[in-house]
PyMOL Python script that loads the backbone (N, CA, C, O; Angstrom):
from pymol import cmd

cmd.read_pdbstr("""\
ATOM      1  N   UNK A   1     -16.433 -17.559 -33.755  1.00  0.00           N
ATOM      2  CA  UNK A   1     -15.703 -16.309 -33.690  1.00  0.00           C
ATOM      3  C   UNK A   1     -16.088 -15.525 -32.436  1.00  0.00           C
ATOM      4  O   UNK A   1     -15.227 -14.977 -31.748  1.00  0.00           O
ATOM      5  N   UNK A   2     -17.383 -15.479 -32.147  1.00  0.00           N
ATOM      6  CA  UNK A   2     -17.849 -14.734 -30.974  1.00  0.00           C
ATOM      7  C   UNK A   2     -17.369 -15.390 -29.682  1.00  0.00           C
ATOM      8  O   UNK A   2     -17.085 -14.688 -28.712  1.00  0.00           O
ATOM      9  N   UNK A   3     -17.272 -16.726 -29.646  1.00  0.00           N
ATOM     10  CA  UNK A   3     -16.811 -17.437 -28.462  1.00  0.00           C
ATOM     11  C   UNK A   3     -15.350 -17.099 -28.158  1.00  0.00           C
ATOM     12  O   UNK A   3     -14.984 -16.943 -26.993  1.00  0.00           O
ATOM     13  N   UNK A   4     -14.533 -16.987 -29.168  1.00  0.00           N
ATOM     14  CA  UNK A   4     -13.127 -16.645 -28.970  1.00  0.00           C
ATOM     15  C   UNK A   4     -13.010 -15.229 -28.412  1.00  0.00           C
ATOM     16  O   UNK A   4     -12.184 -14.988 -27.532  1.00  0.00           O
ATOM     17  N   UNK A   5     -13.799 -14.307 -28.891  1.00  0.00           N
ATOM     18  CA  UNK A   5     -13.761 -12.937 -28.402  1.00  0.00           C
ATOM     19  C   UNK A   5     -14.168 -12.875 -26.932  1.00  0.00           C
ATOM     20  O   UNK A   5     -13.560 -12.141 -26.153  1.00  0.00           O
ATOM     21  N   UNK A   6     -15.177 -13.625 -26.553  1.00  0.00           N
ATOM     22  CA  UNK A   6     -15.620 -13.649 -25.159  1.00  0.00           C
ATOM     23  C   UNK A   6     -14.524 -14.214 -24.259  1.00  0.00           C
ATOM     24  O   UNK A   6     -14.311 -13.714 -23.154  1.00  0.00           O
ATOM     25  N   UNK A   7     -13.837 -15.238 -24.717  1.00  0.00           N
ATOM     26  CA  UNK A   7     -12.744 -15.815 -23.932  1.00  0.00           C
ATOM     27  C   UNK A   7     -11.606 -14.814 -23.779  1.00  0.00           C
ATOM     28  O   UNK A   7     -11.010 -14.697 -22.708  1.00  0.00           O
ATOM     29  N   UNK A   8     -11.315 -14.108 -24.837  1.00  0.00           N
ATOM     30  CA  UNK A   8     -10.241 -13.111 -24.768  1.00  0.00           C
ATOM     31  C   UNK A   8     -10.607 -11.990 -23.809  1.00  0.00           C
ATOM     32  O   UNK A   8      -9.761 -11.529 -23.042  1.00  0.00           O
ATOM     33  N   UNK A   9     -11.847 -11.552 -23.844  1.00  0.00           N
ATOM     34  CA  UNK A   9     -12.279 -10.496 -22.934  1.00  0.00           C
ATOM     35  C   UNK A   9     -12.222 -10.961 -21.479  1.00  0.00           C
ATOM     36  O   UNK A   9     -11.824 -10.203 -20.595  1.00  0.00           O
ATOM     37  N   UNK A  10     -12.616 -12.191 -21.239  1.00  0.00           N
ATOM     38  CA  UNK A  10     -12.557 -12.745 -19.897  1.00  0.00           C
ATOM     39  C   UNK A  10     -11.111 -12.832 -19.409  1.00  0.00           C
ATOM     40  O   UNK A  10     -10.818 -12.482 -18.266  1.00  0.00           O
ATOM     41  N   UNK A  11     -10.214 -13.296 -20.269  1.00  0.00           N
ATOM     42  CA  UNK A  11      -8.801 -13.387 -19.905  1.00  0.00           C
ATOM     43  C   UNK A  11      -8.220 -11.997 -19.646  1.00  0.00           C
ATOM     44  O   UNK A  11      -7.431 -11.815 -18.719  1.00  0.00           O
ATOM     45  N   UNK A  12      -8.603 -11.037 -20.449  1.00  0.00           N
ATOM     46  CA  UNK A  12      -8.132  -9.666 -20.264  1.00  0.00           C
ATOM     47  C   UNK A  12      -8.628  -9.088 -18.939  1.00  0.00           C
ATOM     48  O   UNK A  12      -7.876  -8.415 -18.233  1.00  0.00           O
ATOM     49  N   UNK A  13      -9.882  -9.347 -18.605  1.00  0.00           N
ATOM     50  CA  UNK A  13     -10.442  -8.852 -17.350  1.00  0.00           C
ATOM     51  C   UNK A  13      -9.735  -9.479 -16.147  1.00  0.00           C
ATOM     52  O   UNK A  13      -9.430  -8.779 -15.181  1.00  0.00           O
ATOM     53  N   UNK A  14      -9.476 -10.767 -16.193  1.00  0.00           N
ATOM     54  CA  UNK A  14      -8.777 -11.439 -15.096  1.00  0.00           C
ATOM     55  C   UNK A  14      -7.345 -10.930 -14.952  1.00  0.00           C
ATOM     56  O   UNK A  14      -6.851 -10.769 -13.836  1.00  0.00           O
ATOM     57  N   UNK A  15      -6.684 -10.678 -16.071  1.00  0.00           N
ATOM     58  CA  UNK A  15      -5.331 -10.138 -16.024  1.00  0.00           C
ATOM     59  C   UNK A  15      -5.321  -8.739 -15.418  1.00  0.00           C
ATOM     60  O   UNK A  15      -4.454  -8.409 -14.609  1.00  0.00           O
ATOM     61  N   UNK A  16      -6.295  -7.919 -15.819  1.00  0.00           N
ATOM     62  CA  UNK A  16      -6.370  -6.555 -15.281  1.00  0.00           C
ATOM     63  C   UNK A  16      -6.613  -6.571 -13.776  1.00  0.00           C
ATOM     64  O   UNK A  16      -6.022  -5.768 -13.054  1.00  0.00           O
ATOM     65  N   UNK A  17      -7.463  -7.461 -13.292  1.00  0.00           N
ATOM     66  CA  UNK A  17      -7.711  -7.568 -11.855  1.00  0.00           C
ATOM     67  C   UNK A  17      -6.455  -8.005 -11.108  1.00  0.00           C
ATOM     68  O   UNK A  17      -6.158  -7.492 -10.029  1.00  0.00           O
ATOM     69  N   UNK A  18      -5.731  -8.940 -11.677  1.00  0.00           N
ATOM     70  CA  UNK A  18      -4.504  -9.410 -11.036  1.00  0.00           C
ATOM     71  C   UNK A  18      -3.467  -8.306 -10.946  1.00  0.00           C
ATOM     72  O   UNK A  18      -2.816  -8.143  -9.914  1.00  0.00           O
ATOM     73  N   UNK A  19      -3.312  -7.555 -12.013  1.00  0.00           N
ATOM     74  CA  UNK A  19      -2.320  -6.479 -12.017  1.00  0.00           C
ATOM     75  C   UNK A  19      -2.716  -5.334 -11.098  1.00  0.00           C
ATOM     76  O   UNK A  19      -1.848  -4.689 -10.509  1.00  0.00           O
ATOM     77  N   UNK A  20      -4.001  -5.074 -10.967  1.00  0.00           N
ATOM     78  CA  UNK A  20      -4.416  -3.990 -10.082  1.00  0.00           C
ATOM     79  C   UNK A  20      -4.104  -4.321  -8.629  1.00  0.00           C
ATOM     80  O   UNK A  20      -3.854  -3.416  -7.833  1.00  0.00           O
ATOM     81  N   UNK A  21      -4.115  -5.582  -8.274  1.00  0.00           N
ATOM     82  CA  UNK A  21      -3.737  -5.981  -6.913  1.00  0.00           C
ATOM     83  C   UNK A  21      -2.256  -5.735  -6.671  1.00  0.00           C
ATOM     84  O   UNK A  21      -1.863  -5.372  -5.563  1.00  0.00           O
ATOM     85  N   UNK A  22      -1.440  -5.926  -7.681  1.00  0.00           N
ATOM     86  CA  UNK A  22      -0.006  -5.682  -7.540  1.00  0.00           C
ATOM     87  C   UNK A  22       0.286  -4.200  -7.382  1.00  0.00           C
ATOM     88  O   UNK A  22       1.191  -3.824  -6.637  1.00  0.00           O
ATOM     89  N   UNK A  23      -0.448  -3.376  -8.055  1.00  0.00           N
ATOM     90  CA  UNK A  23      -0.217  -1.935  -7.988  1.00  0.00           C
ATOM     91  C   UNK A  23      -0.506  -1.402  -6.595  1.00  0.00           C
ATOM     92  O   UNK A  23       0.185  -0.498  -6.126  1.00  0.00           O
ATOM     93  N   UNK A  24      -1.496  -1.936  -5.939  1.00  0.00           N
ATOM     94  CA  UNK A  24      -1.887  -1.415  -4.630  1.00  0.00           C
ATOM     95  C   UNK A  24      -1.004  -1.927  -3.496  1.00  0.00           C
ATOM     96  O   UNK A  24      -1.241  -1.563  -2.344  1.00  0.00           O
ATOM     97  N   UNK A  25      -0.012  -2.745  -3.768  1.00  0.00           N
ATOM     98  CA  UNK A  25       0.850  -3.274  -2.717  1.00  0.00           C
ATOM     99  C   UNK A  25       1.660  -2.194  -2.031  1.00  0.00           C
ATOM    100  O   UNK A  25       1.981  -2.330  -0.850  1.00  0.00           O
ATOM    101  N   UNK A  26       2.005  -1.115  -2.739  1.00  0.00           N
ATOM    102  CA  UNK A  26       2.859  -0.095  -2.142  1.00  0.00           C
ATOM    103  C   UNK A  26       2.067   0.977  -1.402  1.00  0.00           C
ATOM    104  O   UNK A  26       2.663   1.892  -0.834  1.00  0.00           O
ATOM    105  N   UNK A  27       0.760   0.886  -1.396  1.00  0.00           N
ATOM    106  CA  UNK A  27      -0.052   1.861  -0.680  1.00  0.00           C
ATOM    107  C   UNK A  27       0.037   1.612   0.819  1.00  0.00           C
ATOM    108  O   UNK A  27       0.191   0.473   1.261  1.00  0.00           O
ATOM    109  N   UNK A  28      -0.059   2.666   1.582  1.00  0.00           N
ATOM    110  CA  UNK A  28       0.002   2.543   3.039  1.00  0.00           C
ATOM    111  C   UNK A  28      -1.303   1.941   3.537  1.00  0.00           C
ATOM    112  O   UNK A  28      -2.375   2.399   3.144  1.00  0.00           O
ATOM    113  N   UNK A  29      -1.240   0.927   4.390  1.00  0.00           N
ATOM    114  CA  UNK A  29      -2.464   0.341   4.923  1.00  0.00           C
ATOM    115  C   UNK A  29      -3.253   1.355   5.746  1.00  0.00           C
ATOM    116  O   UNK A  29      -2.668   2.195   6.429  1.00  0.00           O
ATOM    117  N   UNK A  30      -4.564   1.277   5.679  1.00  0.00           N
ATOM    118  CA  UNK A  30      -5.409   2.207   6.412  1.00  0.00           C
ATOM    119  C   UNK A  30      -5.233   2.065   7.919  1.00  0.00           C
ATOM    120  O   UNK A  30      -5.457   3.019   8.664  1.00  0.00           O
ATOM    121  N   UNK A  31      -4.836   0.890   8.366  1.00  0.00           N
ATOM    122  CA  UNK A  31      -4.654   0.670   9.800  1.00  0.00           C
ATOM    123  C   UNK A  31      -3.412   1.378  10.338  1.00  0.00           C
ATOM    124  O   UNK A  31      -3.198   1.401  11.550  1.00  0.00           O
ATOM    125  N   UNK A  32      -2.592   1.955   9.459  1.00  0.00           N
ATOM    126  CA  UNK A  32      -1.369   2.616   9.907  1.00  0.00           C
ATOM    127  C   UNK A  32      -1.655   3.961  10.561  1.00  0.00           C
ATOM    128  O   UNK A  32      -0.791   4.491  11.259  1.00  0.00           O
ATOM    129  N   UNK A  33      -2.828   4.523  10.361  1.00  0.00           N
ATOM    130  CA  UNK A  33      -3.172   5.799  10.961  1.00  0.00           C
ATOM    131  C   UNK A  33      -2.495   6.978  10.284  1.00  0.00           C
ATOM    132  O   UNK A  33      -2.377   8.048  10.881  1.00  0.00           O
ATOM    133  N   UNK A  34      -2.052   6.803   9.057  1.00  0.00           N
ATOM    134  CA  UNK A  34      -1.344   7.847   8.330  1.00  0.00           C
ATOM    135  C   UNK A  34      -2.162   8.346   7.137  1.00  0.00           C
ATOM    136  O   UNK A  34      -1.600   8.680   6.094  1.00  0.00           O
ATOM    137  N   UNK A  35      -3.458   8.396   7.286  1.00  0.00           N
ATOM    138  CA  UNK A  35      -4.302   8.782   6.162  1.00  0.00           C
ATOM    139  C   UNK A  35      -4.291  10.291   5.922  1.00  0.00           C
ATOM    140  O   UNK A  35      -4.644  10.741   4.832  1.00  0.00           O
ATOM    141  N   UNK A  36      -3.896  11.069   6.912  1.00  0.00           N
ATOM    142  CA  UNK A  36      -3.871  12.518   6.773  1.00  0.00           C
ATOM    143  C   UNK A  36      -2.632  12.948   5.989  1.00  0.00           C
ATOM    144  O   UNK A  36      -1.606  12.271   6.033  1.00  0.00           O
ATOM    145  N   UNK A  37      -2.722  14.048   5.287  1.00  0.00           N
ATOM    146  CA  UNK A  37      -1.610  14.600   4.536  1.00  0.00           C
ATOM    147  C   UNK A  37      -0.463  14.945   5.495  1.00  0.00           C
ATOM    148  O   UNK A  37      -0.677  15.607   6.510  1.00  0.00           O
ATOM    149  N   UNK A  38       0.746  14.496   5.168  1.00  0.00           N
ATOM    150  CA  UNK A  38       1.890  14.728   6.043  1.00  0.00           C
ATOM    151  C   UNK A  38       2.189  16.215   6.220  1.00  0.00           C
ATOM    152  O   UNK A  38       2.492  16.660   7.327  1.00  0.00           O
ATOM    153  N   UNK A  39       2.106  16.973   5.149  1.00  0.00           N
ATOM    154  CA  UNK A  39       2.411  18.398   5.236  1.00  0.00           C
ATOM    155  C   UNK A  39       1.441  19.096   6.182  1.00  0.00           C
ATOM    156  O   UNK A  39       1.855  19.866   7.048  1.00  0.00           O
ATOM    157  N   UNK A  40       0.149  18.823   6.014  1.00  0.00           N
ATOM    158  CA  UNK A  40      -0.855  19.459   6.873  1.00  0.00           C
ATOM    159  C   UNK A  40      -0.670  19.043   8.329  1.00  0.00           C
ATOM    160  O   UNK A  40      -0.779  19.870   9.235  1.00  0.00           O
ATOM    161  N   UNK A  41      -0.391  17.772   8.549  1.00  0.00           N
ATOM    162  CA  UNK A  41      -0.196  17.278   9.912  1.00  0.00           C
ATOM    163  C   UNK A  41       1.013  17.943  10.570  1.00  0.00           C
ATOM    164  O   UNK A  41       0.932  18.392  11.714  1.00  0.00           O
ATOM    165  N   UNK A  42       2.128  18.004   9.851  1.00  0.00           N
ATOM    166  CA  UNK A  42       3.346  18.562  10.433  1.00  0.00           C
ATOM    167  C   UNK A  42       3.259  20.077  10.601  1.00  0.00           C
ATOM    168  O   UNK A  42       3.826  20.624  11.546  1.00  0.00           O
ATOM    169  N   UNK A  43       2.560  20.758   9.702  1.00  0.00           N
ATOM    170  CA  UNK A  43       2.376  22.205   9.890  1.00  0.00           C
ATOM    171  C   UNK A  43       1.538  22.480  11.138  1.00  0.00           C
ATOM    172  O   UNK A  43       1.790  23.436  11.871  1.00  0.00           O
ATOM    173  N   UNK A  44       0.540  21.629  11.366  1.00  0.00           N
ATOM    174  CA  UNK A  44      -0.335  21.830  12.520  1.00  0.00           C
ATOM    175  C   UNK A  44       0.380  21.505  13.835  1.00  0.00           C
ATOM    176  O   UNK A  44       0.192  22.202  14.833  1.00  0.00           O
ATOM    177  N   UNK A  45       1.192  20.455  13.838  1.00  0.00           N
ATOM    178  CA  UNK A  45       1.805  20.012  15.087  1.00  0.00           C
ATOM    179  C   UNK A  45       3.205  20.581  15.334  1.00  0.00           C
ATOM    180  O   UNK A  45       3.608  20.744  16.485  1.00  0.00           O
ATOM    181  N   UNK A  46       3.949  20.885  14.263  1.00  0.00           N
ATOM    182  CA  UNK A  46       5.350  21.278  14.451  1.00  0.00           C
ATOM    183  C   UNK A  46       5.651  22.703  14.021  1.00  0.00           C
ATOM    184  O   UNK A  46       6.760  23.185  14.252  1.00  0.00           O
ATOM    185  N   UNK A  47       4.716  23.382  13.413  1.00  0.00           N
ATOM    186  CA  UNK A  47       4.958  24.785  13.042  1.00  0.00           C
ATOM    187  C   UNK A  47       5.196  24.966  11.562  1.00  0.00           C
ATOM    188  O   UNK A  47       4.733  24.173  10.741  1.00  0.00           O
ATOM    189  N   UNK A  48       5.920  26.014  11.229  1.00  0.00           N
ATOM    190  CA  UNK A  48       6.102  26.389   9.832  1.00  0.00           C
ATOM    191  C   UNK A  48       7.033  25.438   9.105  1.00  0.00           C
ATOM    192  O   UNK A  48       7.904  24.809   9.705  1.00  0.00           O
ATOM    193  N   UNK A  49       6.831  25.348   7.802  1.00  0.00           N
ATOM    194  CA  UNK A  49       7.670  24.497   6.967  1.00  0.00           C
ATOM    195  C   UNK A  49       9.097  25.012   6.985  1.00  0.00           C
ATOM    196  O   UNK A  49       9.331  26.218   6.913  1.00  0.00           O
ATOM    197  N   UNK A  50      10.043  24.100   7.082  1.00  0.00           N
ATOM    198  CA  UNK A  50      11.449  24.467   7.092  1.00  0.00           C
ATOM    199  C   UNK A  50      12.061  24.537   8.479  1.00  0.00           C
ATOM    200  O   UNK A  50      13.284  24.532   8.616  1.00  0.00           O
ATOM    201  N   UNK A  51      11.231  24.602   9.503  1.00  0.00           N
ATOM    202  CA  UNK A  51      11.773  24.638  10.863  1.00  0.00           C
ATOM    203  C   UNK A  51      12.311  23.250  11.224  1.00  0.00           C
ATOM    204  O   UNK A  51      11.878  22.253  10.646  1.00  0.00           O
ATOM    205  N   UNK A  52      13.237  23.177  12.160  1.00  0.00           N
ATOM    206  CA  UNK A  52      13.787  21.868  12.550  1.00  0.00           C
ATOM    207  C   UNK A  52      12.710  20.890  13.052  1.00  0.00           C
ATOM    208  O   UNK A  52      12.796  19.686  12.813  1.00  0.00           O
ATOM    209  N   UNK A  53      11.704  21.422  13.748  1.00  0.00           N
ATOM    210  CA  UNK A  53      10.626  20.559  14.245  1.00  0.00           C
ATOM    211  C   UNK A  53       9.807  19.989  13.083  1.00  0.00           C
ATOM    212  O   UNK A  53       9.410  18.824  13.099  1.00  0.00           O
ATOM    213  N   UNK A  54       9.564  20.828  12.083  1.00  0.00           N
ATOM    214  CA  UNK A  54       8.806  20.390  10.902  1.00  0.00           C
ATOM    215  C   UNK A  54       9.576  19.302  10.158  1.00  0.00           C
ATOM    216  O   UNK A  54       9.000  18.286   9.768  1.00  0.00           O
ATOM    217  N   UNK A  55      10.863  19.513   9.964  1.00  0.00           N
ATOM    218  CA  UNK A  55      11.693  18.531   9.259  1.00  0.00           C
ATOM    219  C   UNK A  55      11.706  17.211  10.026  1.00  0.00           C
ATOM    220  O   UNK A  55      11.593  16.143   9.423  1.00  0.00           O
ATOM    221  N   UNK A  56      11.843  17.277  11.347  1.00  0.00           N
ATOM    222  CA  UNK A  56      11.830  16.058  12.163  1.00  0.00           C
ATOM    223  C   UNK A  56      10.484  15.356  12.065  1.00  0.00           C
ATOM    224  O   UNK A  56      10.420  14.128  12.002  1.00  0.00           O
ATOM    225  N   UNK A  57       9.411  16.135  12.053  1.00  0.00           N
ATOM    226  CA  UNK A  57       8.069  15.552  11.926  1.00  0.00           C
ATOM    227  C   UNK A  57       7.923  14.819  10.595  1.00  0.00           C
ATOM    228  O   UNK A  57       7.401  13.705  10.551  1.00  0.00           O
ATOM    229  N   UNK A  58       8.380  15.437   9.519  1.00  0.00           N
ATOM    230  CA  UNK A  58       8.277  14.796   8.197  1.00  0.00           C
ATOM    231  C   UNK A  58       9.107  13.519   8.143  1.00  0.00           C
ATOM    232  O   UNK A  58       8.671  12.522   7.567  1.00  0.00           O
ATOM    233  N   UNK A  59      10.298  13.541   8.737  1.00  0.00           N
ATOM    234  CA  UNK A  59      11.133  12.337   8.766  1.00  0.00           C
ATOM    235  C   UNK A  59      10.456  11.236   9.558  1.00  0.00           C
ATOM    236  O   UNK A  59      10.462  10.078   9.142  1.00  0.00           O
ATOM    237  N   UNK A  60       9.872  11.586  10.700  1.00  0.00           N
ATOM    238  CA  UNK A  60       9.161  10.596  11.505  1.00  0.00           C
ATOM    239  C   UNK A  60       7.998   9.988  10.739  1.00  0.00           C
ATOM    240  O   UNK A  60       7.784   8.777  10.787  1.00  0.00           O
ATOM    241  N   UNK A  61       7.249  10.824  10.035  1.00  0.00           N
ATOM    242  CA  UNK A  61       6.121  10.324   9.234  1.00  0.00           C
ATOM    243  C   UNK A  61       6.602   9.394   8.125  1.00  0.00           C
ATOM    244  O   UNK A  61       5.956   8.386   7.840  1.00  0.00           O
ATOM    245  N   UNK A  62       7.730   9.724   7.498  1.00  0.00           N
ATOM    246  CA  UNK A  62       8.277   8.852   6.460  1.00  0.00           C
ATOM    247  C   UNK A  62       8.675   7.499   7.035  1.00  0.00           C
ATOM    248  O   UNK A  62       8.428   6.460   6.423  1.00  0.00           O
ATOM    249  N   UNK A  63       9.285   7.515   8.202  1.00  0.00           N
ATOM    250  CA  UNK A  63       9.682   6.259   8.851  1.00  0.00           C
ATOM    251  C   UNK A  63       8.447   5.444   9.216  1.00  0.00           C
ATOM    252  O   UNK A  63       8.417   4.233   8.994  1.00  0.00           O
ATOM    253  N   UNK A  64       7.431   6.096   9.773  1.00  0.00           N
ATOM    254  CA  UNK A  64       6.196   5.389  10.126  1.00  0.00           C
ATOM    255  C   UNK A  64       5.542   4.778   8.888  1.00  0.00           C
ATOM    256  O   UNK A  64       5.067   3.643   8.930  1.00  0.00           O
ATOM    257  N   UNK A  65       5.520   5.525   7.796  1.00  0.00           N
ATOM    258  CA  UNK A  65       4.920   5.031   6.558  1.00  0.00           C
ATOM    259  C   UNK A  65       5.699   3.832   6.026  1.00  0.00           C
ATOM    260  O   UNK A  65       5.107   2.837   5.608  1.00  0.00           O
ATOM    261  N   UNK A  66       7.020   3.928   6.044  1.00  0.00           N
ATOM    262  CA  UNK A  66       7.845   2.807   5.585  1.00  0.00           C
ATOM    263  C   UNK A  66       7.652   1.567   6.444  1.00  0.00           C
ATOM    264  O   UNK A  66       7.573   0.451   5.931  1.00  0.00           O
ATOM    265  N   UNK A  67       7.576   1.771   7.753  1.00  0.00           N
ATOM    266  CA  UNK A  67       7.346   0.641   8.652  1.00  0.00           C
ATOM    267  C   UNK A  67       5.986  -0.005   8.409  1.00  0.00           C
ATOM    268  O   UNK A  67       5.861  -1.229   8.458  1.00  0.00           O
ATOM    269  N   UNK A  68       4.969   0.811   8.147  1.00  0.00           N
ATOM    270  CA  UNK A  68       3.635   0.275   7.892  1.00  0.00           C
ATOM    271  C   UNK A  68       3.611  -0.549   6.610  1.00  0.00           C
ATOM    272  O   UNK A  68       2.984  -1.607   6.559  1.00  0.00           O
ATOM    273  N   UNK A  69       4.287  -0.068   5.586  1.00  0.00           N
ATOM    274  CA  UNK A  69       4.342  -0.815   4.322  1.00  0.00           C
ATOM    275  C   UNK A  69       5.110  -2.117   4.519  1.00  0.00           C
ATOM    276  O   UNK A  69       4.714  -3.158   3.994  1.00  0.00           O
ATOM    277  N   UNK A  70       6.202  -2.065   5.271  1.00  0.00           N
ATOM    278  CA  UNK A  70       6.992  -3.267   5.542  1.00  0.00           C
ATOM    279  C   UNK A  70       6.169  -4.300   6.304  1.00  0.00           C
ATOM    280  O   UNK A  70       6.208  -5.487   5.982  1.00  0.00           O
ATOM    281  N   UNK A  71       5.423  -3.849   7.315  1.00  0.00           N
ATOM    282  CA  UNK A  71       4.576  -4.776   8.074  1.00  0.00           C
ATOM    283  C   UNK A  71       3.496  -5.393   7.181  1.00  0.00           C
ATOM    284  O   UNK A  71       3.226  -6.590   7.274  1.00  0.00           O
ATOM    285  N   UNK A  72       2.886  -4.590   6.328  1.00  0.00           N
ATOM    286  CA  UNK A  72       1.837  -5.106   5.443  1.00  0.00           C
ATOM    287  C   UNK A  72       2.416  -6.115   4.454  1.00  0.00           C
ATOM    288  O   UNK A  72       1.790  -7.139   4.179  1.00  0.00           O
ATOM    289  N   UNK A  73       3.604  -5.836   3.918  1.00  0.00           N
ATOM    290  CA  UNK A  73       4.238  -6.778   2.995  1.00  0.00           C
ATOM    291  C   UNK A  73       4.584  -8.082   3.697  1.00  0.00           C
ATOM    292  O   UNK A  73       4.407  -9.160   3.131  1.00  0.00           O
ATOM    293  N   UNK A  74       5.074  -7.988   4.927  1.00  0.00           N
ATOM    294  CA  UNK A  74       5.414  -9.192   5.675  1.00  0.00           C
ATOM    295  C   UNK A  74       4.163 -10.031   5.955  1.00  0.00           C
ATOM    296  O   UNK A  74       4.186 -11.256   5.836  1.00  0.00           O
ATOM    297  N   UNK A  75       3.077  -9.357   6.326  1.00  0.00           N
ATOM    298  CA  UNK A  75       1.832 -10.099   6.558  1.00  0.00           C
ATOM    299  C   UNK A  75       1.366 -10.791   5.282  1.00  0.00           C
ATOM    300  O   UNK A  75       0.888 -11.925   5.330  1.00  0.00           O
ATOM    301  N   UNK A  76       1.501 -10.118   4.146  1.00  0.00           N
ATOM    302  CA  UNK A  76       1.089 -10.707   2.873  1.00  0.00           C
ATOM    303  C   UNK A  76       1.962 -11.910   2.531  1.00  0.00           C
ATOM    304  O   UNK A  76       1.453 -12.939   2.087  1.00  0.00           O
ATOM    305  N   UNK A  77       3.270 -11.788   2.733  1.00  0.00           N
ATOM    306  CA  UNK A  77       4.169 -12.917   2.474  1.00  0.00           C
ATOM    307  C   UNK A  77       3.870 -14.081   3.413  1.00  0.00           C
ATOM    308  O   UNK A  77       3.848 -15.236   2.987  1.00  0.00           O
ATOM    309  N   UNK A  78       3.639 -13.776   4.698  1.00  0.00           N
ATOM    310  CA  UNK A  78       3.320 -14.827   5.660  1.00  0.00           C
ATOM    311  C   UNK A  78       2.032 -15.546   5.285  1.00  0.00           C
ATOM    312  O   UNK A  78       1.947 -16.769   5.397  1.00  0.00           O
ATOM    313  N   UNK A  79       1.037 -14.798   4.844  1.00  0.00           N
ATOM    314  CA  UNK A  79      -0.222 -15.421   4.430  1.00  0.00           C
ATOM    315  C   UNK A  79      -0.006 -16.320   3.222  1.00  0.00           C
ATOM    316  O   UNK A  79      -0.520 -17.438   3.179  1.00  0.00           O
ATOM    317  N   UNK A  80       0.747 -15.842   2.244  1.00  0.00           N
ATOM    318  CA  UNK A  80       1.029 -16.660   1.061  1.00  0.00           C
ATOM    319  C   UNK A  80       1.776 -17.929   1.421  1.00  0.00           C
ATOM    320  O   UNK A  80       1.468 -19.000   0.898  1.00  0.00           O
ATOM    321  N   UNK A  81       2.762 -17.822   2.315  1.00  0.00           N
ATOM    322  CA  UNK A  81       3.513 -18.995   2.744  1.00  0.00           C
ATOM    323  C   UNK A  81       2.612 -19.965   3.493  1.00  0.00           C
ATOM    324  O   UNK A  81       2.689 -21.176   3.283  1.00  0.00           O
ATOM    325  N   UNK A  82       1.761 -19.441   4.363  1.00  0.00           N
ATOM    326  CA  UNK A  82       0.844 -20.309   5.110  1.00  0.00           C
ATOM    327  C   UNK A  82      -0.098 -21.031   4.152  1.00  0.00           C
ATOM    328  O   UNK A  82      -0.373 -22.218   4.330  1.00  0.00           O
ATOM    329  N   UNK A  83      -0.596 -20.320   3.134  1.00  0.00           N
ATOM    330  CA  UNK A  83      -1.514 -20.933   2.183  1.00  0.00           C
ATOM    331  C   UNK A  83      -0.814 -22.029   1.373  1.00  0.00           C
ATOM    332  O   UNK A  83      -1.434 -23.039   1.041  1.00  0.00           O
ATOM    333  N   UNK A  84       0.469 -21.839   1.051  1.00  0.00           N
ATOM    334  CA  UNK A  84       1.200 -22.874   0.334  1.00  0.00           C
ATOM    335  C   UNK A  84       1.431 -24.097   1.209  1.00  0.00           C
ATOM    336  O   UNK A  84       1.407 -25.227   0.722  1.00  0.00           O
ATOM    337  N   UNK A  85       1.651 -23.876   2.488  1.00  0.00           N
ATOM    338  CA  UNK A  85       1.929 -24.995   3.408  1.00  0.00           C
ATOM    339  C   UNK A  85       0.678 -25.691   3.919  1.00  0.00           C
ATOM    340  O   UNK A  85       0.770 -26.801   4.442  1.00  0.00           O
ATOM    341  N   UNK A  86      -0.488 -25.070   3.782  1.00  0.00           N
ATOM    342  CA  UNK A  86      -1.747 -25.654   4.241  1.00  0.00           C
ATOM    343  C   UNK A  86      -2.759 -25.631   3.089  1.00  0.00           C
ATOM    344  O   UNK A  86      -3.646 -24.777   3.065  1.00  0.00           O
ATOM    345  N   UNK A  87      -2.635 -26.552   2.147  1.00  0.00           N
ATOM    346  CA  UNK A  87      -3.511 -26.520   0.965  1.00  0.00           C
ATOM    347  C   UNK A  87      -4.959 -26.950   1.242  1.00  0.00           C
ATOM    348  O   UNK A  87      -5.819 -26.777   0.378  1.00  0.00           O
ATOM    349  N   UNK A  88      -5.237 -27.489   2.391  1.00  0.00           N
ATOM    350  CA  UNK A  88      -6.600 -27.984   2.659  1.00  0.00           C
ATOM    351  C   UNK A  88      -7.530 -26.845   2.904  1.00  0.00           C
ATOM    352  O   UNK A  88      -8.717 -27.058   3.147  1.00  0.00           O
TER     353      UNK A  88
END
""", "prot")
cmd.dss("prot")
cmd.show_as("cartoon", "prot")
cmd.util.cbc("prot")
cmd.orient("prot")
């Protein structure tokens, strides 16, 4: 009985680790240079919230963030494909 419980706990732990990796896929990579809060950055560089410069700054940050996530996803897919094609 105790052996079955240990196996179940091990399987549960492995499943939780696998799922936690999937959750972090949508996070912006640290190498993107976008770790600072967008609002604080745009207020400092473009002025008050609601101004045309502020709105443009926020849009630019959104585009940069999306591009960083896209690049990270592509790198992950490329790595997975390479690993499938080179099993040695």
